[in-house]
FIZADREN-301641 format. One record per residue (C-alpha): residue in three letters; chain; x, y, z. Coordinates in steps of 0.5 Angstrom, whole numbers, plus 2048, in hexadecimal, padded with zeros to 3 digits. Example, Ala and Ser with C-alpha at 12.3 -4.5 7.8 and 13.67 -1.06 7.14 Angstrom:
FIZADREN-301641
r:ALA c:A x:819 y:7F7 z:810 $
r:SER c:A x:81B y:7FE z:80E $
***
This chain:
FIZADREN-301641
r:MET c:A x:7EB y:7F0 z:802 $
r:PRO c:A x:7E7 y:7EC z:807 $
r:ALA c:A x:7EC y:7E8 z:80C $
r:LEU c:A x:7E9 y:7E1 z:80F $
r:GLY c:A x:7EC y:7DF z:816 $
r:VAL c:A x:7EB y:7D7 z:817 $
r:THR c:A x:7ED y:7D4 z:81E $
r:ILE c:A x:7EC y:7CC z:81E $
r:PHE c:A x:7EA y:7C9 z:825 $
r:ASP c:A x:7EA y:7C2 z:828 $
r:ARG c:A x:7E3 y:7BF z:829 $
r:CYS c:A x:7E1 y:7C0 z:830 $
r:ASP c:A x:7DC y:7BC z:834 $
r:ASP c:A x:7D7 y:7C1 z:835 $
r:GLU c:A x:7D4 y:7C4 z:82F $
r:ASN c:A x:7D1 y:7CA z:833 $
r:VAL c:A x:7D8 y:7CC z:836 $
r:PHE c:A x:7DA y:7CD z:82F $
r:ALA c:A x:7D4 y:7D1 z:82C $
r:SER c:A x:7D4 y:7D5 z:832 $
r:TRP c:A x:7DB y:7D7 z:832 $
r:SER c:A x:7DB y:7D8 z:82A $
r:ASP c:A x:7D5 y:7DD z:82C $
r:GLU c:A x:7DA y:7E1 z:830 $
r:VAL c:A x:7DF y:7E1 z:82B $
r:ARG c:A x:7DA y:7E4 z:826 $
r:SER c:A x:7D8 y:7EA z:82A $
r:ALA c:A x:7DF y:7EC z:82C $
r:ALA c:A x:7E1 y:7EC z:824 $
r:GLN c:A x:7DA y:7F0 z:822 $
r:SER c:A x:7DD y:7F5 z:826 $
r:MET c:A x:7E3 y:7F6 z:822 $
r:THR c:A x:7E4 y:7FB z:81C $
r:GLY c:A x:7E4 y:7F7 z:816 $
r:PHE c:A x:7DF y:7F1 z:818 $
r:VAL c:A x:7DC y:7EE z:813 $
r:GLY c:A x:7D9 y:7E7 z:815 $
r:PHE c:A x:7DA y:7E1 z:81A $
r:ALA c:A x:7D8 y:7DA z:819 $
r:ALA c:A x:7D9 y:7D4 z:81D $
r:SER c:A x:7DA y:7CC z:81A $
r:SER c:A x:7D7 y:7C8 z:820 $
r:GLY c:A x:7DB y:7C2 z:81D $
r:GLY c:A x:7D6 y:7BC z:81E $
r:GLU c:A x:7D9 y:7B5 z:81D $
r:THR c:A x:7DE y:7B6 z:817 $
r:LEU c:A x:7DF y:7BE z:816 $
r:ASP c:A x:7E3 y:7C2 z:81A $
r:ARG c:A x:7E1 y:7C7 z:820 $
r:ALA c:A x:7E3 y:7CE z:81E $
r:ILE c:A x:7E2 y:7D5 z:81E $
r:ALA c:A x:7E3 y:7DA z:818 $
r:VAL c:A x:7E3 y:7E2 z:819 $
r:THR c:A x:7E3 y:7E6 z:813 $
r:PHE c:A x:7E5 y:7ED z:812 $
r:ASP c:A x:7E5 y:7F2 z:80D $
r:GLY c:A x:7ED y:7F2 z:80C $
r:GLU c:A x:7F3 y:7EE z:80E $
r:ASN c:A x:7F5 y:7F4 z:813 $
r:ALA c:A x:7EF y:7F4 z:816 $
r:LEU c:A x:7EF y:7EC z:817 $
r:HIS c:A x:7F6 y:7EC z:81A $
r:ALA c:A x:7F4 y:7F2 z:81F $
r:TRP c:A x:7EE y:7ED z:822 $
r:LEU c:A x:7F3 y:7E7 z:822 $
r:ASP c:A x:7F8 y:7EC z:826 $
r:THR c:A x:7F3 y:7EE z:82B $
r:ALA c:A x:7F4 y:7EC z:832 $
r:ARG c:A x:7EC y:7EB z:832 $
r:TRP c:A x:7ED y:7E5 z:82D $
r:LYS c:A x:7F3 y:7E2 z:831 $
r:GLU c:A x:7EF y:7E2 z:837 $
r:LEU c:A x:7E9 y:7DF z:834 $
r:ALA c:A x:7EE y:7DA z:831 $
r:ARG c:A x:7F1 y:7D9 z:838 $
r:ARG c:A x:7EA y:7D8 z:83B $
r:GLY c:A x:7E7 y:7D4 z:836 $
r:ALA c:A x:7ED y:7CF z:837 $
r:GLU c:A x:7EB y:7CF z:83F $
r:ARG c:A x:7E4 y:7CD z:83D $
r:GLY c:A x:7E7 y:7C7 z:838 $
r:VAL c:A x:7E7 y:7CB z:831 $
r:LEU c:A x:7EE y:7C9 z:82F $
r:ARG c:A x:7F1 y:7CC z:829 $
r:VAL c:A x:7F4 y:7C7 z:824 $
r:THR c:A x:7F7 y:7CC z:81F $
r:SER c:A x:7FA y:7D3 z:81F $
r:ASP c:A x:7F5 y:7D8 z:81C $
r:LEU c:A x:7F5 y:7D7 z:815 $
r:VAL c:A x:7F4 y:7DE z:811 $
r:ILE c:A x:7F1 y:7DE z:80A $
r:VAL c:A x:7F1 y:7E4 z:806 $
r:ASP c:A x:7ED y:7E4 z:7FF $
r:GLY c:A x:7F2 y:7E4 z:7F9 $
r:ALA c:A x:7F8 y:7E2 z:7FE $
r:VAL c:A x:7FC y:7DC z:7FF $
r:LEU c:A x:7F8 y:7D7 z:803 $
r:PRO c:A x:7FC y:7D4 z:809 $
r:GLY c:A x:800 y:7CE z:807 $
r:GLY c:A x:7FB y:7C7 z:807 $
r:VAL c:A x:7F5 y:7CB z:807 $
r:GLY c:A x:7EF y:7CB z:802 $
r:VAL c:A x:7E9 y:7D0 z:803 $
r:VAL c:A x:7E3 y:7CF z:7FF $
r:SER c:A x:7DC y:7D4 z:7FE $
r:SER c:A x:7D6 y:7D1 z:7FD $
r:ARG c:A x:7CF y:7D4 z:7FC $
r:VAL c:A x:7CA y:7CE z:7FE $
r:ALA c:A x:7C3 y:7CE z:7FB $
r:PRO c:A x:7BD y:7CF z:800 $
r:GLY c:A x:7BB y:7C9 z:804 $
r:LYS c:A x:7C1 y:7C5 z:802 $
r:GLU c:A x:7C6 y:7C7 z:808 $
r:ALA c:A x:7C5 y:7C0 z:80B $
r:GLU c:A x:7C7 y:7BD z:804 $
r:PHE c:A x:7CD y:7C1 z:804 $
r:LEU c:A x:7D0 y:7BF z:80B $
r:ALA c:A x:7CF y:7B8 z:809 $
r:ALA c:A x:7D3 y:7B9 z:803 $
r:HIS c:A x:7D8 y:7BC z:807 $
r:THR c:A x:7D8 y:7B6 z:80C $
r:ALA c:A x:7D9 y:7B2 z:806 $
r:LEU c:A x:7DF y:7B6 z:803 $
r:THR c:A x:7E2 y:7B6 z:80A $
r:ASP c:A x:7E2 y:7AE z:80A $
r:ALA c:A x:7E5 y:7AE z:804 $
r:ALA c:A x:7EA y:7B3 z:805 $
r:SER c:A x:7EC y:7B0 z:80C $
r:GLY c:A x:7EF y:7AA z:808 $
r:PHE c:A x:7F4 y:7AE z:805 $
r:SER c:A x:7FB y:7B0 z:808 $
r:GLY c:A x:7FC y:7B6 z:80C $
r:TYR c:A x:7F4 y:7B7 z:80D $
r:GLU c:A x:7F3 y:7BC z:813 $
r:GLY c:A x:7EC y:7BE z:813 $
r:THR c:A x:7E6 y:7C2 z:810 $
r:ALA c:A x:7E2 y:7C7 z:812 $
r:VAL c:A x:7DB y:7CA z:80F $
r:PHE c:A x:7D9 y:7D1 z:811 $
r:PRO c:A x:7D1 y:7D3 z:810 $
r:PRO c:A x:7D0 y:7D9 z:80C $
r:GLY c:A x:7D1 y:7E0 z:80E $
r:ALA c:A x:7CE y:7E6 z:80B $
r:SER c:A x:7D1 y:7E4 z:804 $
r:GLY c:A x:7CD y:7DE z:804 $
r:GLU c:A x:7D3 y:7D9 z:803 $
r:TRP c:A x:7D5 y:7D3 z:807 $
r:ARG c:A x:7DC y:7D2 z:808 $
r:SER c:A x:7E0 y:7CC z:808 $
r:LEU c:A x:7E7 y:7CB z:80A $
r:ILE c:A x:7EB y:7C5 z:80A $
r:ARG c:A x:7F2 y:7C4 z:80D $
r:PHE c:A x:7F8 y:7BF z:80B $
r:ARG c:A x:7FF y:7BF z:80E $
r:THR c:A x:802 y:7C1 z:807 $
r:GLU c:A x:800 y:7C5 z:801 $
r:SER c:A x:802 y:7BF z:7FD $
r:GLN c:A x:7FE y:7BA z:801 $
r:LEU c:A x:7F8 y:7BF z:800 $
r:SER c:A x:7F9 y:7BF z:7F8 $
r:ALA c:A x:7F9 y:7B8 z:7F8 $
r:TRP c:A x:7F2 y:7B8 z:7FB $
r:LEU c:A x:7F0 y:7BE z:7F7 $
r:LEU c:A x:7F2 y:7BA z:7F0 $
r:SER c:A x:7EF y:7B3 z:7F3 $
r:PRO c:A x:7EA y:7AF z:7EF $
r:GLN c:A x:7E7 y:7AD z:7F6 $
r:ARG c:A x:7E6 y:7B5 z:7F7 $
r:ALA c:A x:7E3 y:7B5 z:7F0 $
r:ALA c:A x:7DE y:7AF z:7F2 $
r:VAL c:A x:7DB y:7B2 z:7F8 $
r:LEU c:A x:7DA y:7BA z:7F5 $
r:PRO c:A x:7D4 y:7B9 z:7F1 $
r:PRO c:A x:7CF y:7B8 z:7F8 $
r:VAL c:A x:7D3 y:7BF z:7FA $
r:ARG c:A x:7D1 y:7C2 z:7F3 $
r:SER c:A x:7CA y:7C0 z:7F3 $
r:SER c:A x:7C9 y:7C4 z:7FA $
r:LEU c:A x:7CB y:7CA z:7F7 $
r:VAL c:A x:7C8 y:7D0 z:7F3 $
r:GLN c:A x:7CE y:7D1 z:7EF $
r:ASP c:A x:7D5 y:7CD z:7EF $
r:PHE c:A x:7DA y:7CE z:7F5 $
r:SER c:A x:7E0 y:7D3 z:7F5 $
r:VAL c:A x:7E7 y:7D1 z:7F7 $
r:PHE c:A x:7EB y:7D7 z:7FA $
r:ALA c:A x:7F0 y:7D8 z:7F6 $
r:GLN c:A x:7F4 y:7DE z:7F3 $
r:THR c:A x:7F1 y:7E1 z:7ED $
r:THR c:A x:7F5 y:7E6 z:7E9 $
r:PRO c:A x:7F1 y:7EC z:7E6 $
r:TRP c:A x:7F1 y:7E9 z:7DF $
r:GLY c:A x:7EE y:7E2 z:7E1 $
r:THR c:A x:7F4 y:7DE z:7E3 $
r:THR c:A x:7F3 y:7DA z:7E9 $
r:VAL c:A x:7F9 y:7D8 z:7ED $
r:ARG c:A x:7F9 y:7D2 z:7F2 $
r:ARG c:A x:7FF y:7CD z:7F5 $
r:VAL c:A x:7FF y:7C6 z:7F3 $
r:ASN c:A x:804 y:7C1 z:7F6 $
r:GLY c:A x:808 y:7C7 z:7F8 $
r:GLU c:A x:808 y:7CA z:7F2 $
r:THR c:A x:804 y:7D0 z:7EF $
r:ALA c:A x:7FF y:7CE z:7EA $
r:MET c:A x:7FC y:7D3 z:7E5 $
r:THR c:A x:7F6 y:7D4 z:7E0 $
r:PRO c:A x:7F8 y:7D1 z:7DA $
r:GLY c:A x:7FA y:7D7 z:7D5 $
r:TRP c:A x:7F5 y:7D5 z:7D0 $
r:LYS c:A x:7EF y:7D6 z:7D5 $
r:THR c:A x:7F2 y:7DD z:7D7 $
r:ALA c:A x:7F2 y:7DF z:7D0 $
r:MET c:A x:7EB y:7DC z:7CE $
r:LEU c:A x:7E8 y:7E0 z:7D4 $
r:LEU c:A x:7EC y:7E6 z:7D2 $
r:LEU c:A x:7E9 y:7E6 z:7CB $
r:MET c:A x:7E2 y:7E5 z:7CD $
r:VAL c:A x:7E2 y:7EB z:7D1 $
r:LEU c:A x:7E7 y:7EF z:7CD $
r:TYR c:A x:7E3 y:7EF z:7C7 $
r:PRO c:A x:7DD y:7F2 z:7C9 $
r:MET c:A x:7E0 y:7F7 z:7CD $
r:VAL c:A x:7E4 y:7FA z:7C7 $
r:MET c:A x:7DE y:7FA z:7C3 $
r:LEU c:A x:7DA y:7FE z:7C8 $
r:GLN c:A x:7E0 y:802 z:7CA $
r:THR c:A x:7E1 y:804 z:7C2 $
r:ARG c:A x:7D9 y:805 z:7C1 $
r:PHE c:A x:7D7 y:809 z:7C7 $
r:VAL c:A x:7DD y:80C z:7CB $
r:ALA c:A x:7E2 y:80E z:7C6 $
r:PRO c:A x:7DD y:813 z:7C2 $
r:VAL c:A x:7DC y:816 z:7C9 $
r:ILE c:A x:7E3 y:817 z:7CA $
r:GLY c:A x:7E5 y:819 z:7C3 $
r:GLY c:A x:7DF y:81E z:7C4 $
r:LEU c:A x:7E2 y:821 z:7CA $
r:GLY c:A x:7E8 y:823 z:7C5 $
r:ALA c:A x:7ED y:81E z:7C7 $
r:ASP c:A x:7F2 y:81C z:7C1 $
r:PRO c:A x:7F1 y:815 z:7BE $
r:TRP c:A x:7F7 y:812 z:7C1 $
r:LEU c:A x:7F5 y:815 z:7C8 $
r:ALA c:A x:7EE y:813 z:7C7 $
r:VAL c:A x:7F0 y:80C z:7C6 $
r:TRP c:A x:7F5 y:80C z:7CC $
r:ILE c:A x:7EF y:80F z:7D1 $
r:GLY c:A x:7EA y:809 z:7CE $
r:GLN c:A x:7EF y:804 z:7D0 $
r:VAL c:A x:7F1 y:806 z:7D7 $
r:LEU c:A x:7E9 y:806 z:7D8 $
r:SER c:A x:7E8 y:7FF z:7D5 $
r:VAL c:A x:7EE y:7FC z:7D9 $
r:MET c:A x:7EB y:7FF z:7E0 $
r:VAL c:A x:7E4 y:7FD z:7DE $
r:MET c:A x:7E7 y:7F6 z:7DC $
r:GLN c:A x:7EC y:7F5 z:7E2 $
r:TRP c:A x:7E7 y:7F8 z:7E8 $
r:TRP c:A x:7E0 y:7F5 z:7E6 $
r:VAL c:A x:7E0 y:7F1 z:7DF $
r:MET c:A x:7E5 y:7EC z:7E0 $
r:PRO c:A x:7E4 y:7EB z:7E8 $
r:THR c:A x:7DD y:7E9 z:7E6 $
r:VAL c:A x:7DE y:7E5 z:7E0 $
r:SER c:A x:7E4 y:7E1 z:7E3 $
r:SER c:A x:7DF y:7E0 z:7E9 $
r:TRP c:A x:7DA y:7DD z:7E4 $
r:CYS c:A x:7E0 y:7D8 z:7E1 $
r:ARG c:A x:7E3 y:7D7 z:7E8 $
r:ARG c:A x:7E3 y:7CF z:7E7 $
r:TRP c:A x:7E5 y:7CF z:7E0 $
r:LEU c:A x:7EB y:7D4 z:7E2 $
r:ASP c:A x:7ED y:7D0 z:7E8 $
r:PRO c:A x:7F3 y:7CC z:7E6 $
r:VAL c:A x:7F1 y:7C6 z:7EB $
r:ASP c:A x:7EA y:7C6 z:7EA $
r:GLY c:A x:7EA y:7C8 z:7E3 $
r:ALA c:A x:7EF y:7C4 z:7E1 $
r:GLY c:A x:7EB y:7BE z:7DE $
r:TRP c:A x:7EA y:7BE z:7D6 $
r:ARG c:A x:7E2 y:7BE z:7D7 $
r:VAL c:A x:7E2 y:7C4 z:7DB $
r:SER c:A x:7E7 y:7C7 z:7D7 $
r:LEU c:A x:7E3 y:7C5 z:7D0 $
r:ARG c:A x:7DD y:7C8 z:7D3 $
r:GLY c:A x:7E0 y:7CE z:7D5 $
r:ALA c:A x:7E3 y:7CF z:7CE $
r:ALA c:A x:7DC y:7CE z:7CB $
r:ILE c:A x:7D9 y:7D3 z:7CF $
r:ALA c:A x:7DE y:7D8 z:7CD $
r:VAL c:A x:7DD y:7D7 z:7C6 $
r:THR c:A x:7D6 y:7D7 z:7C7 $
r:VAL c:A x:7D7 y:7DE z:7CA $
r:TYR c:A x:7DB y:7E0 z:7C4 $
r:LEU c:A x:7D6 y:7DE z:7BF $
r:ILE c:A x:7D1 y:7E2 z:7C3 $
r:SER c:A x:7D5 y:7E8 z:7C3 $
r:TRP c:A x:7D7 y:7E8 z:7BB $
r:THR c:A x:7CF y:7E7 z:7BA $
r:VAL c:A x:7CD y:7ED z:7BE $
r:PHE c:A x:7D2 y:7F2 z:7BB $
r:ALA c:A x:7D1 y:7EF z:7B4 $
r:THR c:A x:7CA y:7F0 z:7B4 $
r:VAL c:A x:7C8 y:7F6 z:7B9 $
r:ASP c:A x:7C9 y:7FC z:7B5 $
r:TRP c:A x:7C9 y:801 z:7BB $
r:LEU c:A x:7CF y:7FD z:7BE $
r:GLN c:A x:7D3 y:7FE z:7B8 $
r:TYR c:A x:7D9 y:804 z:7B8 $
r:TRP c:A x:7DA y:803 z:7B1 $
r:ASP c:A x:7D3 y:805 z:7AF $
***
């Protein structure tokens, strides 16, 4: 899984010094095996100055962070006034985030970059009034086309208080209006659609009824298609019915776990999120969409003859 290394710095008097130094870091990181991308947050008046280096795996990221070259660059940067205010933060897709840290990915609509950054300034101003707030860094898009925002609080419970606050909810609409699609929060998501977050120091998970609705939404058409198209092929190869069913289920589970469920879960990520999807409006809207998918599935399989295995 891709791994992101983020380092936060104090503001220095000369922006050109930071830009020049970060270019040196980019060049050095690019020479390492597994390098994927580099981004720098210049900070400004309210946002953190930071760099983010992405590698194709956690081991490759640690190999870079352990190099004498990176340590030398950090030392030389400090001599020029580029001073670290945190240790290197390691963020791995699907893994537990460092305590008190939240990461959000966003796809900004073309021409709305300034609006997006202005909205983050408003978010930062609102967050700064909360206990434990330490800073926010916003990184421009790399090859993925996604902007990344990293917010830091002293503790996990303080971060949770901000994420669940009405003050945050009040300043989110301008952020959403600048995006192509809704932002996604880094969280652990199981292969079967359950999202796991840390809230107030405790584990929060997608409610079971949402996971069940999502599974049913995917499982019903999968079983219908497998029975109609895959089972006859397996049976035609001479497999006994008991073996044909088992092979069909193995194939279905593989397709669901590694392709279908991750894709559908990404479409439903806000609804499944135990924090951002906790409100009744979001929950009800997502449930209504799921029921609509059920109705469409029933209609298709009831009326399209060539999809019916019993004919």
